[in-house]
N, C-alpha and C positions, 0 to 999 in steps of 0.2 A: 464628468459625473453622469451617471445613468439616471435620468428622471423617471420616476415611477409613473407619472402621468405626462408623457411627452407632448401630446397634443394640447392639453390644457395649459401647459407651462410654456408653450411656444409663443413668440411674439407675433403680432399682426401689424401690418402697415396700412394706414388709412390716409389717403392723400400723401402727404409727406411726413406724417406723424407716425412714429413707431410706438406701439403699445407693448409693454413688456411681457404680457401674457394674455390669456383669453378670458380672465375673470374680472368683470367690471362691477363696480358698486352702483346699484340702482338708485334712482332718486328717492331720497327720504328727506322730509321736511325737518328743518331745525326747530329750535324751541325759543330761544331768547331773541325773538324778532322784535325790533323796536317799533314804536307806534307809527313811524313813517316808513317802515319796511326795510330797515337796514339789517344786515346779518350781524348778530351779536357775537361776542367772543366765545360764549359757550358753544354756539353752533359751529363756529370756525374750528374749535377743538374737536367737536363731534365728527366733522368731515375729515379732519387731519388724521384721526385715529385709523380710519380705513386706508388712507394713503400709506401710513406707516406700516400697516399690516400687509401690504403687498398687492393691493388691487391695482389693476392696470389703469383704470380710469375711475374717478370718483365724481358722481353727479350731485350737484347742489340743487335742491328742489324746495318749493316751486317758486319761480319768479313770475309774477303777474305783470304782463307787459303794458296794460292799459288801465290804470287805476280808476279812471273816470267812469268806466263801465264795469269794472271788476274790483270791488272793494274788499276782496278776500284778505284776511289777515295772513299775508304771506310776504315774500320778498318783493321789493321794487328796486329798480335801478334807474336813478334820475340824477343828473348832474346838478339840479337845482336843490337837491336835498343834502344837507350837511352830512358828511360821512358815508353817504350811499356808495359812491365809487370807491372810497377808501376801504370800507368794510369788505366789499367784493374783492378788492385787490389783495387785502390781507388773507382772505380765504383761499383765493386761487394760489397765492404764494405758499400757504401752509400745506396745500395738497401737492404742489409741484416739487417742493424741496425734498420730498421723499421718493421722487421718481415716478409718481402717478400723474396722469394727464387730468387736469381740472376741467370739468364739464359743467355746464349750467343748463338747467331745464327751463325753457320759456313756455309759458302757459297762459291761458285765460279760462276762467271758470264758466263763462257764459251764463246760462240760466241758473246755475248753482253757485253764484257768487256768494262769498261769505261762509262757505261750507266749513272752513277750518276755524271759524270763530268759536270760542268756548261759549260765549253768550249768543245763543241761537235767536234770541229775540231781536238782536241787532241785524242778523242776517235777513230776517223777514221784513225789516223796515227799509231795506235797501231797494233801489231800482234794479230789477233783474232784466237782462237782455239776452236774447237767443236768436237763432236763425228764424224762428217763427213765433208769433204771438200765441200764448197758451196759458193755462193755469196749471201750476205744478201740483203734484199729488198732495202736498201739504197746504194747498190753498193759495200760494203766493202767485200773483200775476206776473207773467213774463211778457216783455215787449219785443217786438220784432226789430232787429237791427236794420237800419236804412242802408242804402248803398254808400252814402257818404260816411256813415259810421264804420262800415266794413273797411273802406279805404283807409280811414284813420287808424283802425286797429292793425291793418297790414303794415302801415308805415311805422307803427309803434314797435312791432316785432323787429323791423329792420333797425330802428334807432337803438333799441335796447341791445340788439346783437352787436352793433358797433361798440357800444359801451362795454359790453362783456369782454370783447376782444381786447379793448384798451386796458381793462382791469387785469388781464393775464389769463383768462380762460382760453383753452386751446381746443375746445370742442363745444358744440351746442346741441342740445336735444330739444327738438320741437315736439311738444306733447300733443299728439293727435288721437289719443285713446281715452278710454275710461269714462266717457260721458262728459268731458269738458268741451269747450267751445268748438274746436276743430272737429272733434268727433261728433258733436251735435250737428254740424253741417254735413258730415259724411253719412249720418244715420237717417234712414227713413222713419225711425222712431221719433226723432226730434225735428227733422227738416221737412216742412210741408210747403216750402216756397214754390212759386210758379215762375220766378224770374230765372236769370242765368245761373243762380246759385242753388236751384232746386230741381227736382224731377229726376232726370237721368243721372246715372252714377258719375258720368263725366262732369255734369254740372255740380253735383254734390262734392266733387273733389276740387272744384275751382278755388274755393277759399284756401284750402291747404296748399295748393300749387302756388297761388299768389303770395302766400306767406313765405314759402320756401324760396321762391324767386327773389323776393325782397331781401330776405336774410342773406342769401348768397351774394347779392349785389353789395351788401354792407360788409361782409367779412372776406370776400375774395375767393378765388378759385380753388385753393388747396386747403382751406380751413375745413376740418371734418364737420359735417352736418349729419345729424341722426334724427330720424323720424320715428317717434314712438306711436304705435297704432294697436288697436285691438284687432287681432286676426279674425275674431268673431265676437259679436256682442252677446251671443249665447241666450238670446230671448227671441221668441217668435216675431215680435214686432220690430226687431232690429235687423242688422245684416248678419249673414252667416259667412262661413269660410270662403265660399265661392266668390262673394263680393269682396271679402278681405283680400283675396288674391288679386282681383282687378284693381282695388285701391292701391295695393303695393306696386303694381305695374304702372299705375298713373303717376305715382310720386317718385318712382325710382330714378328718373333722369335728373332729379334735383337734389338728391341726397347721396351720402356716402355709406350710411348704415341704415338698414330697416330693422327696427326693434319691434318684435312682435310679442305683445302681451295679449290679454283676453278680457272680455266682458266690460261692464260698466260699473263704476263705483256705486251708483245708486241702486242698481237692481241685482247685480251678481257679485256682490262683495266677496263671497266665498270662492268664486272662480278667479277673480282678479288677484285675490290674496288667498291662495289655497290653504285650507285649514288642515288640521291633523286627521280629519275624516277623509281626505282625498289623497291620491297618490302623489308622491314627489314627481315633479316634471309633468303634471297632468296637462299643461298647456303647450308642451314642446311640439306636439303634432301640428299645431297651427304654424309655427315657424318652419317646420320641416316641409310642409306643403307649399308655403309661400316661397321657400328657397328654391323649389323646383322651377319656379316661373320667373325668377329675377337673377341678375348676375352680380348685384351688389352684395356685400357681406350682410348676413342676417344674424340678429341677436335674439336669444330666447330667454325666458324668465318664468318662474312659477314654482315656488316651494323647493328650489334646488339647494342641496347642502352636502351631497355625497360626491366626493371627487371621482369615484369610479363611474357613477352615472354621468357626470359632466364630461369626463374624458370620452365616454362612448358617444355622447351627443356630438362632440366635435369630430371625433375619429370617423364616425359613420356619415358625416356630412349633413346632419339634421340642422345644424347651425354653425356659425363661425365664432360666435361669442356667447358666453353665458353671463347673465346678470344675476346678482343676489342682493337682497335687501336685508331681510330679517336674519339671514344666515350670517351676515357680517356685523350684526349687532351682537349675536351670541358669541361670535369669535371673529373679531376684526382681523386677526392674523391668519385666517383660513387660507388665503392665497399664498402667503409666505410659507405656511406649513406644507401646502401641496407642493410647491416648487422645491422645497428643501427635504422632501420625502419624510415629513413628520405628520402624515395624515392621521395617525392613531391618536395624536394629541388634540385633534379638532373637537371643540365643544359645539355640539350640534344644536341648532335651533329646534325648539320644541313645538313651534307653530301654535303657541298658547295665546298669542295676541296681547300679552301684557304690554308690549311696546306701544301698540296702537291704541289700546284702551287708556293707557296713562296719558297719551297725548290728547285724546278726546276729553278726558276728565279734568286734567290740570294744566294742559299745554306744556308739559315736560315729557321727558322720555325715561323709561326704565326698562330693563331687560331681566327676565327671570334668572338667567344663568350667568349674567355678566354685570356685576355691581358697578362697573365703571361707566356704563352707558348713561348719558345725560348728565353725568357728574364728572366729566373728564378733567375739569379744572378745580374740583372741590378738594380741599384739605390735602393732607400728605398722601402721596401715592406709595407704591411699594418700593421704598428706598432701604437698602441694607443698613443695618445698624453697625456701629463700631464694635470691635471685639469686646471692649469693656462693657458694652451695653447688652451683650448677648445673654438671653434668659432661657431658662427651661420652661417649656410650655406643655401643659397636659390638656388634651381635648377629650371630653367625656361624651362620646356619641359619634357614630360614623354616618349620620344622615348628610344631606346636601350642605346644611349650614356648618356642621362640624368639619366636614371634608374641606370646604372652602376656607374656613378659618385656619385649619392646619396648613393648607397650601400657602395662604398669605403669610402666616407667621414664619414658615420655613423659608420663603423667598426673601424675607427680611433678615435672615441669618440666625434665627433662634433655633434652639434644640427642641424639636417638637415630637411628642408622642401622642398618638391618637388611639384611644381604646374603644372597642365596640363590643357590646354584650354578646352579639350573635356571631355566627360563623361567616357572615358576609356583610360588607358595608352597604349603605344605601338607605337605611331607615325606612320610612314610609314609601320611598321610591321602589322598593322591592316589589310592592304589590302591583306596580304598573306593568310588570313583565308579561302578565296574562292578557293584557289588552293590546292587540297589535297596533292600533292607532296611537298608543301612548308608549310604545316600546322605547322610543328615544329618550323618554323621561327616565326609564329604568337604566338605559345605557349611560345616562349622565353620571350616575354614581361611579361607574367604572372609569369614565374619563377623568373625573375629579380625583379618583384614587390614583390613577396613573400619574397625573400631574403632581399630586402631593408627594408620591414616592420619588419621582424624579427631582423634586425640590428638596428631598432629604427627610421627609416625614417617616418616622417609624410607626407602622400600623400593627396594633396588637388585637387580634380577634379573640372572641370568646373570653373577653376580659371585662369584668364589671369594675367600675370605678366607685369605690367606697371611701369613707373618710380614712380608713386604715390604709387603703391603697395610696391615697393622696399623701398621707403622712410618710409612707415609705419612699415615694418618688420625690417628695419635697420640691415641687415646682414653684417657680415664682408666680406663674399665671395659670389659672384653671378656667377653661372655657366650657361651660356646661351646655351641651347640645343633646340632652337626653330625650328630646322629642315628646311625643304624645302617645296616648293609648286609646283604643276605640271605646266609644261610649256604648255600653250595653245596659240599658235601664232595666229595672225589675219587672218586666212585662211577662206574664205567664207564658211559658213555652219558648221564650226567646233564646234559651240556652239548650234547646233540644237538638237531637241528632240531625234534623233536616235543616238546621240553620248554619250558614257560613258567614262569618264576619267578613266584610268587604276587604279588609286588610289582608286576610288570609286566603282570599279566593285563589290566588296563584298557587297555593299549596294544596287546596282542597277542591279544585275545579271539577274533578271526577265525581264528586258527591252531588253535583248540581244536575238535576233532572231537566227534562224538556219543558216543564211547566214551572215557572219561577215567579216569585213575588219579591221585588226589591223594596225593602222597607227603609224609606228615607229618600227624599227627592232633592238633596243637595247635589253639589257638583259630582262628588264621588259616586253617589247612587245613580245619578243620571248617566254618567259615562259607563258605569258597569252595566246598566240596563241596555244601553245602545249596543255594547259589545255582545251581550247575550242575545239580543235580537238579531244582530248580524250573523250570529251562529245558527240562526234558524229556530231558536227557542221561542216559546210563547211567554211573553214577559208582561207582568203587571207591575206598576209602580205606585206605591202608597206614600202620600205626603200629607202631613197634618196642615201645613200652610196652604195658602191659595195659589202660590206660584212655585215654580220649580227653579232650582239652581240660582238662588239669589246671590250665592257666593261666587258665581262665574262672572268674569269681566264683561264689559258691555260689548266687546267685539266677538268674543267666543260664544256668549250665551245665545244670540239669535241662531247661530249655525248649529249649536248643540240642540236647541229646541226643534229645529227642522229634522234632525236625525231622530229625535224622540218621536216625532209624528210618524216617521216611517216604520219604526220597529216596536213601539211600546204602547200599551194601554194604560192611560194615566188616571189616577184617582186622587185628586187634590181635595183638601178639606176633610180628609179621612183620618180619624184618630185610631191608631192601633190599640186593640184591647187584649188580644190573646193570639198566640201562634199555635197552630195545630198541625197535624199531618196533612190536612187538606188545604191549608192556606192561613190567612190572617183574618180573624174576626175584627171588624172595625165599626166605629160609629161614623156614619156618613154625615154630610152637611145638614141633613134634615133630622139628625138625631136617631136614625134607625140603625139597628145592628145588622150588618151585612158581612158576608164572607167574600173576601177577595181570593180567588182560587190559585193554588200552586203547591206542588208537592215539595218544592225547595224554597227556602227563604234566604235572601241576602240581607244581612243587617248592615245598613249604612246610615246610622243615626248620628254620626259625627265623632269628634275626637275630644279628649281632654288632656291638658298639660300634665306631665309627670311631676307634679309639685312635690311629691314625697322625696324624689331623688334630688331635686333642687334644694330643698330645705336641709337635707342631710349634708350637702356639700358646700353650702353657701359660705361658711367661714373657715374653709380648710386651706386657703392660700392667700397670700397678700393681695393678689389681683384676681378677682373672680368676676366673670361676665356670663350672664345667662342669655342664650340666643334661641331663635327659632320657636318651634312649638313648645319647648320647655318654658319659654317666657310667656308666650301667648299663642294659642292655636291660630295660625294665620296661613301664609302662603310660602311656597318654595322661594319666591322672590325675596321676601323679608328674611327668611332664614339665611340665604346666601349673602344678602346685603349686610345684615347684622353680624354675621360671622366674619366677613371681610373686615369690617370696621373694628370689631373686637380685637382682631389681630393687629390692625394698624395702631391701636391705642396702647399696645404693650410697650 
């Protein structure tokens, strides 16, 4: 068989371990962590999904090696804890039985212990230990680790490494990046010691080297060890790439893979986890430079989800291995699709941060484009029905929820017809094609359409579903995914020639002049304003509330606001009164009437459910389910999730 991506699909041997391809699943924390740090069954299923999807290695994250100085709510491995070793063993086995190599990330949070706790008040009540005594930005005092404590922590790395090997893990990743304890020792930003662990770069590397030597002693000579590091901390007070190269050279004798990431979790979240506003692979240059100076295999990571780009990274020698995290939430089968030349079926990660925001908010996981994530063990999965149970299913609406509902129903063996009013599926996603940083969101509808058609869905475009149409088709199940319509309130001038509704911007962008007022500071308005600013237009943003984008999730919103600062003049607390050819007359926070100037206006004042369509169709079939914006204006995440389960319930 001729592989479309031969370098990406080729195996790599590390020590005596053969990895089936160059696509590894990066560390991602589980969710049902027990109070004493055991890996819960939901987390085991979470990791197993990536193994079944074809990743060469799957890394379980994070295991905190020394609970006495790091009480983070993460995994622990301790033979004195009932089920600790057993749960780790079950997890390693669940990964290995699908041909993937199970790996475990060993870590210590140092001065940021408790970061993963949902209750941050508990985090602040903990004793925090770091390389140097300091006070954190949030006012929490940090104590300096003594030499005896450092020795104890080093020994704990070794002890846990031995237990991990006993449990069946076949590789270990030592986390030395992102602002956690080992990185804190490496970094002049955190490390102000004057003993043998501080000062020179060699001294700052001493703790990392001691940890790696101790772990190697515990696991033996041929057991693959990986060191995850920040190639650059990307802040002036931290270290840059030049020091990153030297750190890699210092630790190279003691490891088998040098895994190069970027930044620190606390200060450069958007670099460590590249957002939709950054280029895919924006951190690859760090790995590529380090690879020039070391002989051990180098891994790279950072917003990667395109097989062609990843193939080029390997083929050109920039790295030997590519890691993905969010991309393997969006599509756990991405590696398998690459190897099997089915890359057109890959559901791309949107870099929307739903996954990370959900974990921060509720300690669970969710993915916008994959309803299975975090719920791998919940309820019935997509199991084909018996022939006698096969039903006719009609889906009204071709947005993301309707498409996914149709896809799920067809995979179960039902006869599925999807009708879309317009000449293209996608619903509200069609409007994203005009924003380059959200183009993958537009492409999502095309991928869902392809998957639905391959599953057997008949798609009828330019077809409105009316009560008469339902009567003619006579389906057992009707899934109403009619979506929403833009909200255009009766403000004078808002329907004028110089106004473009944000949903229609992709069709009318040529009407937009170089001076624009975006009317509405929700997520849609903010993202459109950023795009217009990136194009070089002078952009004003008018929002009646005191804050912008309250509908953005907690991970995306801070990065969004940074982009707003770069490109947009913001007017919060402004109530729009009238739209004219010169801009929008508003009432400012002091009650004064002011003109916000702009010869074009983008109306981004929200959406409303198409309740008329829903009410007309509600009683037209035995089984009727309303999903997505037609039920309640919400998110793509909910539309997809509700659509999937509506189809499972048939």
